VOKOL-817253 format. One record per residue (C-alpha): z negated, y, x negated; residue number from 1; residue in one letter. Coordinates in steps of 0.001 Angstrom, whole numbers, plus 524288, in hexadecimal, padded with zeros to 5 digits. Example, Ala and Ser with C-alpha at 12.3 -4.5 7.8 and 13.67 -1.06 7.14 Angstrom:
<atoms>
      zz      yy      xx     k   r
   7E188   7EE6C   7CFF4     1   A
   7E41C   7FBDC   7CA9A     2   S
</atoms>
This chain:
<atoms>
      zz      yy      xx     k   r
   80010   8000A   7FFDC     1   M
   801B9   80E0A   7FC3C     2   S
   7F5AD   816EB   7FA71     3   V
   7F835   81D11   807A1     4   R
   7F8F3   80FA6   80E19     5   D
   7EBC1   80BD4   807DD     6   V
   7E5AE   81800   80D6C     7   T
   7E9BD   81534   81B12     8   H
   7E6D5   806C8   81A96     9   Y
   7D903   808E2   81505    10   N
   7D620   813B3   81E68    11   M
   7DA03   80A30   8296D    12   G
   7D04C   80032   82438    13   I
   7C579   80A28   8239A    14   A
   7C815   80FC2   83134    15   L
   7C8B0   8020F   83755    16   R
   7BB98   7FEE6   831B0    17   R
   7B632   80A95   838C1    18   E
   7BCE6   80611   84581    19   R
   7C58B   81237   8454C    20   R
   7D06E   809EC   84ADF    21   W
   7DAA7   813EA   84E04    22   R
   7D9E6   81AA9   840BD    23   E
   7D9C3   80DA7   839D5    24   A
   7E64F   80917   840C3    25   A
   7ED2A   815C1   83D9C    26   L
   7E984   814B6   82EF9    27   E
   7EEB1   8067A   82E51    28   F
   7FAF7   80AA2   834FC    29   R
   7FCF9   815BB   82B4F    30   A
   7FBD1   80C0D   82009    31   A
   8059E   80386   82714    32   A
   80F1F   80EB8   828E4    33   R
   80E2B   812DA   81AAE    34   A
   81146   80508   815E3    35   D
   81A51   7FCF2   81EBC    36   A
   8164E   7F074   81708    37   S
   807B9   7F298   8195B    38   D
   806DD   7E7DC   8236E    39   F
   7F7B0   7E73B   82120    40   D
   7F6AB   7F551   82686    41   A
   7FE0E   7F1C0   8329E    42   V
   7F542   7E5F5   83477    43   Q
   7E98A   7EEDB   83383    44   N
   7EEA4   7F792   83E4A    45   V
   7EF83   7EB65   846AE    46   V
   7E212   7E702   84348    47   V
   7DBFF   7F497   84547    48   T
   7E1D9   7F57C   852CD    49   L
   7DD35   7E796   855F3    50   A
   7CF65   7EA1A   85161    51   Q
   7CE67   7F69F   858A3    52   A
   7D2A7   7F022   8654C    53   I
   7C98E   7E4CE   8633A    54   E
   7BE5E   7EE8F   8605D    55   A
   7C0E7   7F54E   86DA4    56   G
   7C4DA   8022E   86755    57   A
   7C9E1   80C87   8705A    58   P
   7D8EC   80EFD   870CC    59   Q
   7DD8F   811B0   8632B    60   L
   7EB4B   8169C   865EA    61   F
   7F109   81BC6   87259    62   S
   7FCAE   813B3   8767C    63   S
   80982   81A69   8789D    64   P
   80B8D   81D9A   886FC    65   P
   81292   81300   88F29    66   S
   81D45   81999   896A7    67   S
   82239   81352   8A305    68   P
   82EAA   80B6F   8A140    69   S
   83B49   81313   8A2E4    70   L
   84226   806E3   8A7B0    71   L
   844D8   80806   8B665    72   G
   83E94   8153D   8B90C    73   Q
   83EC8   8178F   8C7A1    74   G
   841D6   824D6   8CE6F    75   R
   833B4   82620   8D2B6    76   G
   82EEE   8268D   8C48D    77   G
   829E3   818FC   8C4FA    78   G
   82D54   80EA5   8BAFD    79   S
   8348F   802CC   8C049    80   L
   830EC   7F81D   8B64C    81   R
   83D08   7EFA2   8B3E9    82   P
   83C68   7E202   8B8FB    83   A
   83BE2   7D762   8AEA7    84   C
   83EEB   7C923   8ACD9    85   S
   8353B   7C118   8A41B    86   I
   83B86   7B555   89D76    87   I
   832EF   7AB0C   897A0    88   V
   83576   79D0B   892E5    89   C
   829A5   7946D   8950B    90   S
   82639   785B2   895E5    91   I
   81790   78832   89694    92   D
   81249   78A55   8A450    93   P
   80577   7902E   89F8A    94   A
   80C3C   79A33   896CD    95   R
   815F9   79D80   8A149    96   E
   80B5B   7A007   8AB5E    97   Q
   8035E   7A8AE   8A1F1    98   A
   80FC4   7B02F   89EEF    99   M
   812F4   7B170   8ADBA   100   R
   8057C   7B66E   8B0A2   101   D
   805A0   7C035   8A4F6   102   N
   8135C   7C58C   8A711   103   F
   811A6   7C67D   8B589   104   T
   805C1   7CF69   8B41C   105   R
   80D83   7D75F   8A9C2   106   A
   818C4   7D896   8B2D9   107   L
   810BD   7DC91   8BF18   108   A
   81893   7E5FE   8C77E   109   G
   82525   7E39B   8C0AF   110   R
   830A2   7DBF8   8C61A   111   E
   8326B   7CFF2   8BD23   112   H
   836A7   7C1D9   8BC63   113   E
   830FB   7B768   8B388   114   L
   83B14   7AD7F   8AF09   115   I
   83534   7A1E5   8A84B   116   V
   83E47   79801   8A1CE   117   I
   83759   78AA8   8A164   118   H
   8424E   78292   89B0B   119   D
   847BA   78B75   89057   120   A
   84FA8   783FE   8864E   121   R
   84D04   78F5B   87CDE   122   S
   84774   79D27   87E18   123   L
   85586   7A2D1   87D89   124   C
   85A65   7999E   8883A   125   E
   84E15   79BED   890A6   126   G
   84EAB   7AA76   88ECE   127   Y
   85D02   7AB4E   891C9   128   Q
   85B28   7A38F   89E55   129   R
   84FF9   7AC84   8A26D   130   G
   857FD   7B8BA   89EC2   131   L
   8634C   7B33E   8A719   132   D
   859FC   7B175   8B2AD   133   A
   85378   7BECF   8B13A   134   S
   8555E   7C974   8BB2A   135   R
   84E44   7D5A4   8B60B   136   H
   85253   7E06D   8ACA3   137   P
   847C7   7DDA8   8A253   138   V
   84604   7CFD1   89CCB   139   V
   839DC   7CBB2   8953B   140   V
   83A45   7BF29   88D25   141   F
   82D0C   7B9F5   88970   142   A
   825B9   7AE0D   88436   143   H
   81D84   7A6E6   88DD2   144   D
   81126   7A8C0   885CE   145   D
   8119C   7B7D9   885C1   146   V
   8069B   7BFCC   88C2F   147   E
   808FB   7CDDF   88EFA   148   L
   7FD62   7D75D   88DF0   149   L
   7FADA   7E451   894A3   150   G
   7FE94   7EA4C   8A15F   151   D
   80CB9   7ED5F   8A003   152   A
   8141D   7E5E8   89524   153   P
   820BE   7E637   89CD5   154   F
   82024   7F4F3   89E50   155   D
   81F24   7F567   88F33   156   A
   82BA8   7EC7A   88E87   157   L
   83236   7F630   897E9   158   D
   82F5B   8013A   88E50   159   R
   83526   7FA16   88322   160   A
   8413F   7F6CF   88AF0   161   L
   84358   804FB   88F06   162   E
   84B23   80711   8823B   163   R
   84CF1   7F97E   87D98   164   H
   853CA   7ED3C   88266   165   D
   84A16   7E314   87CFB   166   L
   83B3F   7E474   87A5D   167   A
   831D0   7DABD   874B4   168   G
   82429   7D9DD   86ECE   169   L
   827DC   7D7B9   86076   170   A
   8347C   7D8CA   85886   171   G
   83BCF   7DDA8   84C9B   172   S
   843C6   7E96B   84974   173   R
   84BC5   7E156   8402D   174   V
   85116   7D384   8410D   175   V
   85592   7CDE2   8344F   176   N
   851DD   7BF65   83512   177   G
   84EB0   7B400   83E47   178   P
   84233   7B98B   84519   179   A
   83E16   7C573   84CCC   180   V
   8340E   7C815   8424E   181   T
   83C83   7C424   836A3   182   W
   83F2B   7D22A   83189   183   A
   83032   7D43B   83081   184   G
   82970   7E15F   82F44   185   H
   82B39   7EC70   831AD   186   P
   83568   7E81E   83BF5   187   H
   82BC1   7E0A2   844FC   188   L
   8252F   7E68D   85075   189   H
   81D22   7E2C5   85C42   190   G
   81123   7DB4F   85FD6   191   C
   80D68   7CE54   86614   192   V
   7FFF1   7C7ED   867F2   193   T
   7FC75   7B9C0   86685   194   Y
   7F079   7B230   86AC1   195   P
   7E738   7AF2B   85F56   196   A
   7DBB5   7A6A6   86306   197   A
   7D3C6   7AEF3   86C67   198   Q
   7DA2D   7BB42   867C8   199   E
   7E7D1   7C1B0   867A3   200   W
   7EFA2   7C3EB   85B38   201   E
   7F7CE   7D04E   85A83   202   I
   80480   7CE52   852F1   203   A
   809FB   7DBB3   84FDE   204   L
   8165F   7DEA5   84858   205   F
   81532   7ECFC   845F2   206   S
   80D7D   7F988   8495B   207   L
   818DA   7FEE6   85152   208   E
   815A6   7FF0C   85FD1   209   G
   81BBB   80207   86CDB   210   G
   82A3B   7FF7E   86F53   211   I
   8311B   7FD09   86270   212   L
   83FE4   7FD29   862CC   213   G
   849C7   7F91C   858D7   214   G
   846A2   7EA8E   85902   215   M
   850D0   7E087   85552   216   Q
   8495D   7D4AC   85AA6   217   A
   83DFE   7D193   8631E   218   L
   8348D   7C617   86367   219   D
   83628   7BD4E   86F4C   220   G
   827BF   7BC80   873DD   221   V
   82BD2   7C681   87E15   222   L
   836FB   7CFFD   87F86   223   F
   83CB6   7D7BF   88A7B   224   A
   84B59   7DA61   88BE4   225   V
   853D8   7E23E   89511   226   K
   85ABF   7D712   89CC0   227   R
   86864   7DC2F   89AA2   228   D
   865EF   7DCAC   88C05   229   A
   86082   7CF15   88C36   230   A
   86BCB   7C97F   89385   231   K
   8751A   7CFE8   889D6   232   A
   86E51   7C9D1   87DF6   233   I
   86ADF   7BCB1   883C4   234   G
   86387   7B131   87CA6   235   F
   86A67   7A897   8733C   236   D
   86681   79B2E   878BD   237   A
   87112   793D2   87187   238   A
   86C5F   797D8   863DB   239   T
   85D9E   798AD   866B8   240   F
   85B12   78CCB   86EED   241   D
   84C68   78BC3   86BA1   242   G
   8415E   794FF   86BE5   243   F
   84393   79D91   8600D   244   H
   84C12   7A9CB   85D2F   245   F
   84E98   7ACEC   86B90   246   Y
   8481F   7BA0E   86984   247   D
   84D9C   7BE08   85C6E   248   L
   85B3D   7B9F5   86030   249   D
   85AD6   7C0BB   86D83   250   F
   85478   7CD2C   86902   251   T
   85BC0   7CEF0   85C0C   252   Y
   868F9   7CD16   86369   253   R
   86472   7D79C   86CD2   254   A
   86208   7E096   86173   255   H
   86FA5   7DD46   85BFC   256   L
   875AA   7E05C   86925   257   A
   87014   7EE0F   86847   258   G
   864D0   7EC26   871D3   259   L
   857B6   7F371   86F04   260   K
   84B89   7EB28   86C1F   261   L
   83D99   7EF98   86C0C   262   A
   82FF5   7EA30   8696E   263   V
   824BF   7EF6B   871CB   264   T
   81678   7EECF   86E9A   265   T
   81307   7F40A   87B94   266   E
   812D5   7E60B   880CD   267   V
   806FE   7DD91   87C7E   268   A
   80928   7CF38   87D44   269   A
   802DA   7C27F   878F7   270   I
   80B8E   7B72D   8746A   271   H
   8047B   7AA17   874A2   272   A
   80D0B   7A45C   86A2C   273   S
   813FF   7A81B   85D8B   274   A
   82135   7A421   858CA   275   G
   823B8   798B7   84F6D   276   Q
   82CFA   79919   84405   277   F
   82E5A   78A4B   8441B   278   D
   839BB   78101   8410F   279   A
   84008   78439   84E00   280   E
   8401C   792A9   84B15   281   W
   8465B   78FAA   83DD5   282   Q
   85120   788EE   844F5   283   R
   85410   793E8   84DF6   284   Y
   852A4   79D56   84292   285   R
   85EF1   79729   83CC6   286   E
   8660B   798FE   8492C   287   R
   8621C   7A720   849C6   288   F
   8667E   7AA01   83BF9   289   L
   873A1   7A315   83E84   290   R
   87546   7AC82   84A53   291   K
   870F6   7B88B   84293   292   F
   87468   7B54A   83444   293   P
   871D5   7C2D5   82F10   294   R
   8636A   7C1EB   83219   295   L
   85F3F   7BC5C   824ED   296   T
   85568   7C633   81F5B   297   A
   848E2   7C0CF   819CB   298   P
   83D4D   7C15B   822C8   299   A
   8355A   7CD87   82260   300   G
   8265B   7CF03   821C3   301   A
   82266   7CA73   82F38   302   H
   814D1   7CA39   83455   303   H
   80CE5   7CF91   83FB9   304   S
   800DD   7D806   83F99   305   Y
   7F594   7D127   8469C   306   G
   7E887   7D341   84CB8   307   A
   7E05F   7CC0B   856B3   308   R
   7DB86   7D150   86394   309   L
   7D206   7CB96   86CB2   310   S
   7D840   7CE31   879FE   311   S
   7E538   7D0AE   880E9   312   R
   7E00C   7DE3E   88426   313   D
   7DE4E   7E127   875D4   314   N
   7EC2F   7DC49   87317   315   V
   7F163   7E5A3   87D94   316   R
   7E975   7F0AE   87754   317   R
   7EE9F   7ED44   869D0   318   F
   7FC4E   7F064   86E6D   319   H
   7F7BA   7FCF5   87439   320   D
   7F1BD   80102   86760   321   E
   7FD94   7FCE2   85FA5   322   L
   806C4   80497   868BF   323   N
   7FD64   81087   867F0   324   G
   7FC7B   80FC7   85922   325   L
   80B35   80E94   85804   326   A
   80C96   81B29   85FD3   327   A
   8037B   82250   85628   328   Q
   80AE6   82ADB   84C30   329   A
</atoms>
């Protein structure tokens, strides 16, 4: 680190010991901004926010105001929230029911349909079938073990789709190899949470928050697409006839077609399982590289910044604090 970086970093340590959470987070962020490779400074921002939340500290950063969606504005000034089609592939009745209950609550008051494919031969094949059967202008593809937190996650997706064609929870601004996260930092953005024993593990890719445009690919845990755009791109079920690369192939081709992709950290979600880079993934990696032979760059530094939280409410608050911090100059 440079001398200036050490000053900010050490000040962050001292302020956190005094439980001056806000000032500590800002000092760690200053260290991270001064040295883009100071991953430890970013990790300490995440840890500081998590410790403050767990300690019951008052609001640290005011979140940016959430404006009503511009999609479907009515003459009377009210916002007509666009109807949406939720498409899920599932063979687990318990997971499906939990997802139905959770999504139905999140969709309260909004016209929607839930299309569950029980016999998908692959995620591409199942998602394409669901897309073909969908009726609404916004389509959301999600895993069956995703839980949405907060009162209005679909309103947040609406905001992301006001100026973009696709929006997800995590992604990369550069695709140069066979994985959404292949390019590594500083191209990765977004946040997903995973169960960890009796707690919840935040997995954060950057300190940027809000609606982040310029993405070239999105992770497939959950992403929303304008239906016309999804129909124009389609899923390549012939090449990817398993359960890998459906998301990278679809979203990267959307980017190549000139569509606009975004990540939003305004949606807090828990994903009950993580991806596996197993032998099956390796097989489909070869298919992906044959399809896109120019994507041969070496893998970049790829990791997520983590911290554990004790409740779903604290996970939701972490997103609020992250978004508020990102809005600070």
